[in-house]
Structure formats: structure tokens, C-alpha cells
C-alpha positions as CSV (number, residue, x, y, z in Angstrom):
1,X,13.4,-31.5,-98.2
2,X,12.5,-30.7,-101.8
3,X,14.8,-32.8,-104.0
4,X,15.4,-32.0,-107.7
5,X,14.5,-35.6,-108.4
6,X,13.2,-38.7,-106.5
7,X,16.1,-40.3,-104.6
8,X,14.6,-43.7,-105.6
9,X,13.9,-42.8,-109.2
10,X,16.0,-43.2,-112.4
11,X,18.1,-40.2,-111.5
12,X,18.6,-41.2,-107.9
13,X,19.3,-44.6,-106.4
14,X,17.8,-46.6,-109.2
15,X,14.9,-48.0,-107.3
16,X,17.0,-48.3,-104.1
17,X,19.6,-50.6,-105.8
18,X,22.2,-47.9,-105.5
19,X,23.0,-46.2,-102.2
20,X,25.5,-43.8,-100.8
21,X,29.0,-43.8,-102.3
22,X,27.8,-45.5,-105.6
23,X,25.4,-42.6,-106.3
24,X,28.2,-40.0,-105.8
25,X,30.7,-41.9,-107.9
26,X,28.2,-42.3,-110.8
27,X,28.0,-38.6,-111.3
28,X,31.6,-38.3,-112.6
29,X,33.8,-40.0,-115.1
30,X,37.6,-40.0,-115.7
31,X,37.2,-37.1,-118.2
32,X,35.9,-34.8,-115.4
33,X,39.3,-34.7,-113.6
34,X,40.9,-32.7,-112.2
35,X,37.8,-31.7,-110.3
36,X,37.3,-29.5,-107.2
37,X,35.0,-30.2,-104.4
38,X,33.4,-26.8,-104.9
39,X,32.6,-27.6,-108.6
40,X,31.1,-31.0,-107.6
41,X,28.9,-29.4,-104.9
42,X,27.9,-26.6,-107.2
43,X,26.7,-29.1,-109.8
44,X,25.2,-31.8,-107.5
45,X,24.9,-30.3,-104.0
46,X,21.2,-30.4,-103.8
47,X,20.9,-33.9,-105.2
48,X,19.7,-36.7,-102.8
49,X,21.8,-39.6,-101.7
50,X,20.1,-42.6,-100.0
51,X,22.4,-43.7,-97.1
52,X,20.2,-46.6,-96.0
53,X,16.6,-47.7,-96.3
54,X,15.3,-44.8,-94.1
55,X,17.9,-42.0,-94.6
56,X,18.3,-39.6,-97.5
57,X,20.7,-36.6,-97.3
58,X,22.1,-34.2,-99.8
59,X,25.4,-34.4,-101.6
60,X,26.3,-31.0,-99.9
61,X,25.7,-32.7,-96.5
62,X,28.3,-35.3,-97.3
63,X,30.8,-32.9,-98.8
64,X,30.8,-30.9,-95.5
65,X,33.0,-33.8,-94.3
66,X,35.3,-34.0,-97.3
67,X,38.7,-32.6,-96.4
68,X,40.1,-32.5,-100.0
69,X,39.6,-29.4,-102.0
70,X,40.6,-30.9,-105.3
71,X,40.8,-34.4,-106.8
72,X,43.4,-35.2,-109.5
73,X,41.7,-38.4,-110.6
74,X,38.8,-40.7,-109.9
75,X,40.6,-42.9,-107.3
76,X,41.5,-39.9,-105.3
77,X,37.9,-38.7,-105.4
78,X,36.7,-42.1,-104.4
79,X,39.0,-42.4,-101.5
80,X,38.3,-38.9,-100.1
81,X,34.5,-39.3,-100.3
82,X,34.6,-42.8,-98.8
83,X,36.8,-41.6,-95.9
84,X,34.5,-38.6,-95.3
85,X,31.3,-40.8,-95.4
86,X,32.8,-43.3,-92.9
87,X,34.0,-40.6,-90.5
88,X,30.6,-38.8,-90.6
89,X,28.7,-42.0,-89.9
90,X,27.2,-42.1,-93.4
91,X,28.6,-45.7,-94.1
92,X,26.2,-48.0,-92.2
93,X,27.6,-51.1,-93.8
94,X,30.8,-51.4,-92.0
95,X,31.2,-54.5,-89.9
96,X,31.9,-54.1,-86.2
97,X,35.5,-54.7,-85.5
98,X,36.5,-56.9,-82.5
């Protein structure tokens, strides 16, 4: 896929130090809320998100799994995106539960 910037460059995962949820969260601040999922995807949908050392997907791919249409504040956004990433299998860092 053609990305608007390198997923491992300064605009992406900062040399692979920032993956997944952290990349999404850094695109917004408290002053951006309330925020709709549609607004976020319109602005960042084609941006790359590194999920693990070998997987890069778009913001839009992740947001296909986000159930919320609007976020009142940053914690609500954070929870909804994290939940969607886990349910879609985009959170490879979960420990296996016994």
C-alpha cells in the first residue's frame, strides 16, 4: 500500500518505538473533543499503523472495528479504540489467560 508517510519515520512509529494504539492516541489531544469516528478517519484514515514488527495497517482498517460513532473525551476514545483493536486481533501483546 502507498502510505502518506513512512510508518517507521518521524510521522509514523518513530523508528518502531511506537506501535498500534500509541500511534492512534498521539494524533489527538484533549482540545479535539468531542470527536466523531468519521472525522478521525477522514483526517487520518490512510495513515499507517504498525501493529507488530511485520504488520502495518491503515487507521481506516482499525476503525472498521470501532463501534462508537462519537467520543466525548480522550479516555472514551482510548477505551473504544483499544477494545476494537483487541477484538479485531490487532493487539498482539495480550498475555494468554489460563
